[in-house]
C-alpha positions, -999 to +999 in steps of 0.1 A: -669+111-527-665+071-522-629+066-509-609+041-529-580+020-515-558-009-537-543-033-514-535-070-512-564-093-500-571-134-495-605-148-500-613-180-481-636-206-496-668-207-478-701-188-478-714-179-447-705-166-414-716-187-385-719-158-361-753-144-357-743-102-362-763-076-344-782-067-371-790-107-380-823-120-375-813-158-376-827-186-352-806-211-332-805-243-342-786-271-364-798-279-394-807-313-396-803-314-361-819-333-332-824-319-295-801-329-272-813-352-245-825-333-214-802-330-187-773-340-208-745-313-223-747-289-199-714-274-206-723-267-244-739-230-240-751-197-259-730-169-261-741-130-261-714-108-268-714-070-260-717-061-295-750-086-303-733-111-320-749-148-307-724-179-310-721-214-289-693-222-267-684-252-245-669-248-210-636-270-209-626-259-171-639-248-139-636-216-155-627-217-191-648-213-224-641-222-253-655-208-290-646-194-322-624-164-328-645-148-358-671-147-330-649-123-303-627-094-305-598-090-282-610-094-246-645-088-258-673-098-230-702-127-234-730-135-214-744-170-210-762-191-189-750-225-174-775-249-151-796-219-144-767-192-132-756-166-151-718-161-164-697-138-179-664-144-198-634-121-214-621-137-246-585-141-258-581-147-295-553-172-309-522-153-320-522-175-355-561-162-361-557-135-384-525-149-396-534-183-402-572-185-395-565-205-364-603-200-354-604-202-315-605-183-284-607-186-247-629-175-223-618-165-187-654-166-164-661-142-140-669-175-113-661-210-112-689-237-122-691-270-103-707-290-139-688-312-157-668-296-186-657-311-216-624-329-224-601-319-250-591-348-266-594-370-299-577-372-331-590-360-365-586-387-391-602-389-426-633-409-425-640-412-388-673-400-376-677-366-354-707-351-335-716-313-341-734-293-317-748-255-318-779-226-309-777-219-345-806-219-372-821-249-390-828-245-426-805-239-454-816-205-465-798-193-428-832-190-411-855-214-388-865-215-352-856-192-325-862-212-290-827-214-275-826-252-280-793-269-282-793-293-313-769-322-323-762-342-355-735-363-367-714-361-396-683-372-414-650-361-417-639-360-455-601-337-454-578-324-431-564-289-443-543-269-424-558-260-390-592-272-403-612-303-405-637-304-430-671-325-428-696-337-450-723-362-447-758-368-470-781-358-450-758-352-421-755-323-396-751-288-412-736-254-396-757-229-395-757-192-384-752-188-346-735-223-343-700-206-351-680-218-318-697-248-311-680-283-302-670-306-328-669-338-301-655-373-314-657-407-296-625-421-284-616-448-261-656-449-248-656-414-243-668-382-259-639-358-261-636-324-278-617-328-310-622-297-325-643-259-329-670-254-352-657-225-377-678-216-407-697-235-435-714-233-468-751-242-456-757-266-478-730-299-473-696-288-460-686-276-426-656-266-413-638-268-377-610-261-363-587-288-345-578-289-310-556-321-316-527-300-335-495-286-310-505-250-320-538-254-305-526-274-274-495-250-267-524-220-270-545-234-244-518-243-225-503-208-221-537-191-217-545-216-188-513-212-174-515-173-174-550-173-162-545-201-138-577-218-149-570-256-158-581-267-194-598-305-193-576-329-216-543-302-215-538-297-175-562-322-158-584-347-171-618-345-166-630-378-182-629-399-149-596-418-167-561-414-157-551-381-135-522-358-151-487-367-141-472-342-117-434-334-109-412-317-085-377-299-094-346-293-075-311-277-084-280-288-068-258-271-054-274-245-049-259-217-046-236-226-075-206-207-086-206-190-121-192-212-148-194-242-129-225-270-135-254-277-112-273-306-115-314-303-121-337-335-110-368-342-119-393-366-098-420-378-112-456-388-092-480-407-110-476-422-147-460-401-174-451-408-211-427-382-217-410-358-194-386-328-199-363-302-183-360-272-197-371-284-231-346-314-231-359-348-226-354-371-200-368-402-188-407-405-178-400-422-148-379-392-136-342-378-145-317-353-140-303-324-165-264-308-158-261-271-169-233-245-165-246-213-161-224-182-174-244-153-158-246-143-124-283-140-106-316-160-100-320-185-126-350-204-133-357-242-145-383-258-157-401-292-157-427-308-177-448-338-176-473-358-199-497-385-194-531-401-206-544-375-183-531-344-191-497-322-188-484-304-156-451-280-150-431-275-122-401-251-116-375-243-098-347-215-088-308-213-077-286-188-074-255-180-095-226-165-079-195-148-089-178-119-113-189-130-146-158-106-160-157-084-190-188-088-213-186-096-249-182-067-274-206-057-299-218-030-319-245-009-341-240+012-369-267+038-379-262+063-410-282+094-411-297+098-435-296+065-453-305+078-488-288+109-505-283+122-538-245+127-552-224+152-532-244+152-499-230+138-471-241+109-445-229+105-407-222+069-399-227+063-359-213+033-340-224+024-305-206+002-286-214-026-259-200-043-234-160-041-231-141-028-256-112-012-260-112-008-300-139+004-324-137+017-363-156+021-389-151+016-424-115+007-410-106+043-393-103+041-360-129+057-336-140+059-300-157+037-281-185+038-266-203+061-293-184+080-322-195+094-358-175+103-390-194+123-418-185+107-455-195+120-486-199+092-512-191+096-551-204+069-566-242+059-573-256+026-559-264+008-527-235+009-505-226-008-472-204+009-439-188-017-415-184-014-381-157-034-355-148-035-320-125-056-298-125-062-268-111-087-240-136-111-248-130-115-286-141-091-318-175-082-331-189-064-365-218-048-370-233-036-408-255-006-421-267+002-460-274+034-472-285+044-512-268+069-532-287+083-565-286+112-589-318+123-580-336+116-612-373+109-610-393+076-625-423+079-636-452+069-615-474+044-638-511+058-638-538+023-633-568+022-640-591-002-621-620-015-647-648-035-632-668-066-658-693-080-638-706-072-609-731-082-579-752-077-549-742-095-513-768-117-504-756-118-471-778-085-455-757-089-421-723-081-435-712-048-446-705-055-480-725-041-508-714-047-541-684-073-558-675-069-591-647-090-610-624-068-632-589-058-643-561-033-634-549-012-667-516+006-667-526+040-687-494+059-685-481+078-719-513+068-739-502+027-736-528+007-723-516-023-705-536-050-681-517-059-652-539-079-634-571-095-629-590-073-605-622-081-580-639-047-567-659-052-530-678-018-522-689-016-486-725-004-479-704+031-467-693+039-497-657+025-490-642+004-522-614-021-519-595-032-551-580-064-547-554-077-567-557-110-582-525-130-582-536-168-597-563-183-611-570-221-616-598-239-633-610-267-606-640-278-631-658-263-660-678-242-636-658-237-609-619-216-604-602-213-576-588-176-575-561-169-553-553-133-534-526-123-511-531-108-481-517-076-468-502-097-434-468-109-435-451-138-403-425-155-403-419-192-419-385-207-415-365-177-408-386-160-438-411-129-439-435-149-453-464-128-474-499-148-470-516-162-499-552-177-494-582-191-521-617-177-528-639-194-552-653-179-582-682-200-600-682-196-639-706-209-665-691-214-701-709-192-733-689-206-765-651-196-758-655-173-731-664-181-694-686-162-677-688-151-638-721-156-628-718-162-590-689-153-565-683-159-525-653-153-503-644-127-478-629-087-479-601-076-466-613-066-436-627-102-430-666-094-440-681-120-455-701-121-487-725-143-511-729-133-545-757-153-565-760-135-597-734-110-617-742-089-647-719-070-667-709-038-656 
């Protein structure tokens, strides 16, 4: 019996996965690329992951290699050869990969290398040329070559979109299977710098690379390097032969300091810095001071950071805060068990207090801290809110809890039917998607048929089916339609929980007044790419 699931999903505008899967039979070259000169670009390596996936990577430090997150999984291992020696690396994916398709991952190498790494740098701008490199296939049908030769080719940045830079050029370089994770180089001030990491493309004329010049990428690279004690060129140190990254020292005085008294943090800078901060507060690039007043006893930590043309470095200091902080400020937490009942049933409201509390109340009725309860029997339906209140030497605080009361009636659940209209086979044999259909989701409750949404139905080779609701459709031209789906992933933005949306492209052809789907491309809810080149009525 086939498994069936209905969920929210986002398609992605692309045609081909650029990692070679374990079952893929693709080679290792760049479409329209030329061999790199002998003895150059030793830092660009062919990665072979433990699951058989093959991608390209770039060494960006003595023990650091970068590739696409879509090539790897968390803590997965890849092996590669570098200047005649064998290496392995364990990879960490960007936290933003699944939420925002921030397609980069860093690998910690099992030993250091002495070859010159690539230096992260440059600025993405429309119209600028970039050079792509990779060990991927060479032909537009995803085949050709398997000799492990590194190829390079030039293209031009045509558009910037979120974390991605999109490139196109007539007869220019085109990413192919196996090129994912490879470098997108830019010539900046006479030096070749690593501007991006190759992600995906359509095998015809369009390439997508993840930008490394944005704060999200630099933060990920710096945090990973700090945690693994592995400097990354262009982030922690400069590897182009130009200016070195500035360094710093941080001191605290007086040390120790009495609680609620000022302590001065002084930053000293060595080298040429363009900016400097202490605990995130900007000071003069040549050095400066920040005065803070600690309110808690114990050992406090302070951090300085300096940035220059050669990169960024940090420095830290600690200081001891002595004395009795006095009573802690009051706070509370209120719970309702159960938090959903029928009329006539009871709820136990429990307050738990923290800090120094002299009085506590639940809905105006005094209770005993640090923990006490009262039982209520609501008499009205609806969503209600209980309020806790605590009082102490350092002030007052509130806590709230909502609960629901209903009359026990059951609302009918609508019966839904998924009706495919046009279907086609996935032509990408290296992924697990078998068939993709477009159709509608209908409500057939009480013999009343009503269309609720357009649908995309994805059937995998193991028989599992994903039914994906479409939330928006927009014609891009007479033959192309952009289809927007919701993913089942949320993320925080501006203090709100946001449900992520992405786009897929459905290619349509006109037949009279009707638009008949003939091709479909995108990504399944579990990340498997598909390309349907022919669709027929179901």
